[in-house]
C-alpha positions in Angstrom: -35.8 -72.5 11.8 -32.9 -70.2 11.4 -33.7 -66.2 10.7 -33.4 -65.1 7.2 -30.2 -63.2 6.7 -31.1 -59.4 6.0 -30.3 -57.5 3.2 -27.1 -55.7 4.4 -25.7 -59.5 5.8 -26.1 -60.9 2.3 -24.3 -58.0 0.5 -21.4 -58.2 3.1 -21.2 -62.3 2.5 -21.3 -61.5 -1.2 -18.3 -58.9 -1.2 -16.3 -59.8 1.8 -14.0 -61.6 0.1 -13.2 -58.7 -2.2 -12.5 -56.4 0.5 -10.5 -58.6 2.9 -8.4 -60.3 0.6 -4.8 -59.6 1.2 -2.6 -58.7 -1.8 1.2 -58.5 -2.0 1.9 -55.0 -3.1 5.7 -54.3 -3.9 7.1 -51.3 -1.7 8.3 -49.4 -4.5 5.1 -49.5 -6.4 3.2 -48.5 -3.4 5.5 -45.5 -3.0 5.4 -44.4 -6.6 1.5 -44.4 -6.3 1.5 -42.5 -3.1 3.9 -39.9 -4.5 2.0 -39.7 -7.7 -1.1 -39.3 -5.7 0.2 -36.1 -3.6 2.1 -34.7 -6.8 -1.6 -34.4 -8.4 -3.0 -32.6 -5.3 -0.1 -30.9 -3.8 2.4 -30.5 -6.4 2.5 -28.1 -9.5 -0.2 -25.8 -8.9 -1.7 -22.3 -9.9 -2.9 -19.7 -7.3 -1.2 -22.2 -4.6 -0.7 -19.4 -1.7 -3.0 -16.6 -0.6 -2.2 -14.6 2.6 -3.3 -11.2 3.5 -3.2 -8.6 6.5 -4.5 -5.1 7.0 -2.1 -2.2 8.3 -2.4 1.7 8.6 1.2 2.5 7.7 2.0 4.9 4.9 1.9 3.6 1.4 5.1 5.0 0.4 6.8 3.4 3.3 5.3 0.1 2.0 6.1 0.5 -1.2 10.0 1.0 -0.5 10.0 -1.8 1.6 8.5 -4.5 -1.0 10.8 -3.0 -3.7 14.0 -3.0 -1.7 16.2 -5.6 0.0 14.4 -5.5 3.3 11.6 -7.9 2.1 14.6 -10.1 0.8 16.2 -10.0 4.1 12.7 -11.3 5.7 12.5 -14.1 3.0 16.3 -15.3 3.8 15.2 -15.7 7.6 18.7 -15.1 9.0 21.5 -12.9 7.5 24.0 -15.5 6.8 21.6 -16.9 4.2 20.9 -13.1 2.8 24.7 -12.7 2.4 25.4 -16.1 1.2 23.2 -15.4 -1.7 23.5 -11.6 -2.6 27.3 -11.9 -2.4 26.7 -14.2 -5.4 24.3 -12.2 -7.3 25.1 -11.5 -11.2 22.6 -8.6 -12.7 21.7 -9.7 -16.4 23.1 -6.2 -18.2 21.2 -7.2 -21.4 17.8 -5.7 -21.8 15.2 -8.6 -22.1 13.3 -9.1 -25.0 10.3 -11.3 -25.9 12.3 -14.6 -26.2 14.2 -14.2 -23.2 11.9 -12.7 -20.9 10.6 -14.7 -17.6 8.1 -11.9 -16.8 7.9 -9.0 -19.3 10.3 -6.8 -21.0 10.5 -4.6 -18.0 11.8 -7.1 -15.7 15.3 -6.9 -13.8 16.7 -10.0 -14.1 19.8 -11.8 -12.3 21.5 -15.1 -11.5 22.7 -16.5 -8.3 26.1 -18.1 -9.0 26.6 -21.6 -7.9 23.1 -21.9 -6.7 21.7 -22.6 -10.2 19.1 -19.7 -9.5 17.4 -17.3 -11.8 15.6 -14.3 -10.4 13.4 -12.1 -12.6 11.1 -9.3 -10.9 8.8 -6.2 -12.3 7.3 -3.5 -10.1 3.8 -2.3 -11.0 2.5 0.5 -9.0 -0.4 2.8 -9.5 -0.9 6.3 -7.9 -3.7 8.8 -7.1 -3.7 12.1 -5.6 -5.0 12.0 -2.0 -5.5 15.0 0.4 -3.1 17.0 -1.9 -0.3 14.5 -2.0 0.4 11.7 -4.7 0.2 8.4 -3.1 0.3 4.7 -4.3 -3.1 3.1 -4.1 -1.8 -0.1 -5.3 1.7 -1.9 -5.6 2.7 -5.3 -6.8 6.3 -6.7 -6.9 5.9 -9.6 -9.6 8.6 -11.9 -9.1 9.8 -15.4 -10.4 12.5 -17.8 -9.2 13.8 -20.6 -11.3 15.9 -23.3 -9.6 18.2 -25.2 -11.7 20.6 -28.2 -10.8 23.5 -25.9 -9.0 26.8 -25.6 -10.5 25.8 -27.4 -13.8 23.6 -24.2 -14.8 26.6 -22.0 -14.7 28.1 -24.0 -17.4 24.9 -23.6 -19.6 23.6 -27.0 -18.4 20.0 -26.3 -17.3 17.9 -29.1 -15.6 14.8 -27.7 -13.9 14.1 -28.6 -10.2 11.3 -25.9 -9.4 9.8 -22.9 -10.8 7.7 -20.4 -8.7 6.2 -16.9 -9.4 5.1 -14.6 -6.5 3.0 -11.4 -6.1 3.6 -9.1 -3.2 1.8 -6.3 -3.2 -0.8 -4.0 -1.6 -4.2 -2.2 -2.3 -5.6 0.8 -0.3 -9.4 0.2 0.8 -11.9 2.9 0.9 -11.3 3.5 4.7 -8.0 4.6 3.8 -6.2 1.2 5.6 -4.0 -0.6 3.4 -4.6 -4.5 2.5 -1.4 -6.3 2.1 -1.4 -9.4 0.2 1.1 -12.3 -0.6 0.2 -14.6 -3.4 1.6 -17.9 -4.9 0.6 -17.2 -8.7 2.2 -20.3 -10.0 4.3 -23.3 -8.7 6.2 -26.2 -10.8 8.1 -28.9 -9.4 7.8 -31.6 -6.8 5.2 -31.6 -4.0 7.8 -32.0 -0.9 9.3 -28.4 -2.2 5.8 -27.0 -2.4 5.2 -28.1 1.3 8.5 -26.4 2.1 8.1 -23.5 0.0 4.5 -23.0 1.7 5.7 -23.5 5.1 8.4 -21.0 4.6 5.9 -18.3 3.2 3.4 -18.8 6.1 6.7 -17.4 7.9 7.3 -14.6 5.3 3.9 -13.3 5.6 3.7 -13.5 9.6 7.4 -11.8 9.8 6.0 -9.1 7.2 3.0 -8.2 9.4 4.9 -8.1 12.5 7.5 -5.8 11.2 5.2 -3.6 9.0 2.8 -3.0 12.0 5.5 -2.7 14.3 6.3 0.7 15.9 9.8 1.3 14.1 8.3 0.7 10.5 8.1 4.0 8.6 9.5 6.4 11.2 12.9 8.6 10.7 14.9 6.2 13.3 17.8 5.5 10.9 19.8 3.9 13.8 18.5 0.6 12.9 19.2 0.6 9.5 22.5 0.1 7.2 23.7 3.5 6.3 26.4 5.7 4.7 27.0 9.1 5.3 28.2 12.1 2.8 29.5 15.4 4.6 28.2 18.0 2.2 30.7 20.4 1.0 30.0 24.2 1.4 29.6 25.0 -2.1 27.1 22.0 -2.5 25.5 22.9 0.7 24.9 26.8 -0.5 23.8 25.3 -3.9 21.2 23.2 -2.3 20.2 26.0 0.2 19.9 28.2 -2.8 17.5 26.2 -5.0 15.3 25.5 -2.0 15.1 29.2 -1.2 14.4 29.9 -5.1 11.3 27.3 -4.9 10.1 28.9 -1.7 10.5 32.5 -3.0 8.1 31.3 -5.7 5.9 30.1 -3.6 5.6 33.2 -1.6 4.8 35.0 -4.5 2.2 33.2 -5.2 0.8 33.7 -1.9 1.3 37.4 -2.1 -0.7 37.4 -5.4 -3.4 35.2 -4.0 -6.2 37.5 -2.4 -7.4 34.5 -0.3 -4.1 34.3 1.6 -4.1 35.1 5.1 -1.3 37.3 6.7 0.0 34.4 9.1 0.9 31.9 6.2 2.3 34.6 4.2 4.3 35.5 7.3 5.4 31.9 7.9 6.6 31.5 4.2 8.7 35.0 4.8 10.4 33.8 7.9 11.3 30.5 6.0 12.7 32.5 3.0 14.7 34.6 5.6 15.8 31.5 7.3 17.3 30.1 4.5 19.0 33.1 3.6 20.8 32.9 6.9 21.8 29.2 5.9 23.1 30.2 2.8 25.4 33.0 4.1 26.9 30.7 6.5 30.7 29.5 6.0 30.5 26.2 6.9 28.1 23.2 5.9 25.6 22.1 8.4 23.8 19.3 6.3 25.0 15.6 5.7 23.4 13.0 3.6 22.5 9.7 4.6 22.0 7.1 2.1 20.1 3.9 3.0 22.1 0.8 1.6 19.9 -1.0 -1.2 20.5 -4.5 -2.4 23.7 -5.6 -4.1 23.9 -6.3 -7.7 20.7 -5.2 -9.7 19.0 -3.8 -6.8 21.4 -1.5 -5.8 19.9 1.4 -7.4 16.9 1.0 -5.0 18.9 2.8 -2.1 17.3 5.9 -0.7 18.5 9.0 0.9 17.5 11.6 3.7 18.9 14.7 5.2 20.6 15.1 8.6 20.6 18.5 10.2 24.2 19.5 11.9 22.7 22.0 14.4 19.3 22.8 16.2 18.9 25.8 13.6 19.2 23.8 10.7 16.9 20.8 12.1 14.0 23.5 12.5 14.7 25.0 8.9 14.5 21.3 7.6 11.7 20.5 9.4 9.3 23.0 7.6 10.7 23.8 4.2 9.9 20.2 2.7 6.1 21.1 3.4 4.1 23.9 1.4 1.6 26.2 3.5 -0.9 23.4 3.7 1.5 20.9 5.6 1.5 18.6 2.3 5.0 17.6 0.9 6.3 20.3 -1.4 6.8 18.3 -4.5 8.9 21.4 -6.3 11.2 21.8 -3.2 11.8 18.0 -2.6 12.4 17.7 -6.6 15.1 20.5 -6.6 17.0 19.1 -3.4 17.2 15.8 -5.1 18.4 17.1 -8.1 21.3 18.7 -6.5 22.0 16.0 -4.1 22.2 13.4 -7.0 24.3 16.0 -9.3 26.8 16.4 -6.9 28.2 13.0 -6.8 28.9 13.0 -3.0 31.6 11.0 -1.4 29.8 8.3 0.7 31.5 6.5 3.6 30.3 3.9 6.3 29.0 5.6 9.0 31.4 5.6 12.1 28.9 6.1 14.9 24.9 5.9 15.8 22.8 7.9 13.3 21.1 10.7 14.2 17.7 11.3 13.6 16.7 12.5 10.4 14.4 15.4 10.2 13.6 15.8 6.4 13.5 13.4 3.6 14.2 13.9 0.1 
């Protein structure tokens, strides 16, 4: 007598025709179904990317990096791509409105000719006073990239290819370290492009971490940076030194009036004022201004400036005058120096030789 089949065997016998039956499916339908499934899971999405790393670097340097062209150079991967895009940037001269804005009415907006790309970004930064200095405690570059069909978009015929919004920023942690984040806020477009974008952004995150945590980041070594140099005329040099000396004399008077001030601090302040007076009496300028190139187009205003001393005596003075008696940045002196430099309409030229080391910043 044959053994009675088990329950699983009976179930398999009843259903095997369904699971083993061969059905011919047209290839286009199969591809369409697979692509639709991939688009559902890996296509348009919110919060589609998140990457973080920690650093001990100065938050001012981080803010400068993330709002200037340095970040764009890493995103472009190689200089060829960077120049290819930036040479075709057209900034939008009109103020954004509620109807035209891509992010907010405070955004900076520009187009990239021939590539059908529109870009808008805004900078959101919060600062707090830490150890007597005002430092960024949180920073975010909020940026949106819209890609239309190239060339046609230049003639007003816009057909969307993909649309992505990113947040690049950092937050200061309680232990004083900085947590940097790259976050993909929103992606709208086909899944293959999103895969490419995510792979590329993993590279960007890796490259930013290596660069920021490297030895050269945040130093005063300007040799690796693109620069322009302006020799400061004698009258502007004297005006600059005079303004700095005036601010230092105010600080000296305050120290003398403060009964808690010690003799050593007052003596150092008096020495600073005396050295500034010696510089002012010179008949030749010993300070040049180095301007680090910002991005072209709408980002050009992001360039920064530093002072370079022409001799050892000037270098020694500049090392100390931009700090107060506690060693913190002297905001009044920095503001006075900036005002003179920006009012002077200096003539900048490409720097013809390797940069000297900047000894003080404005």
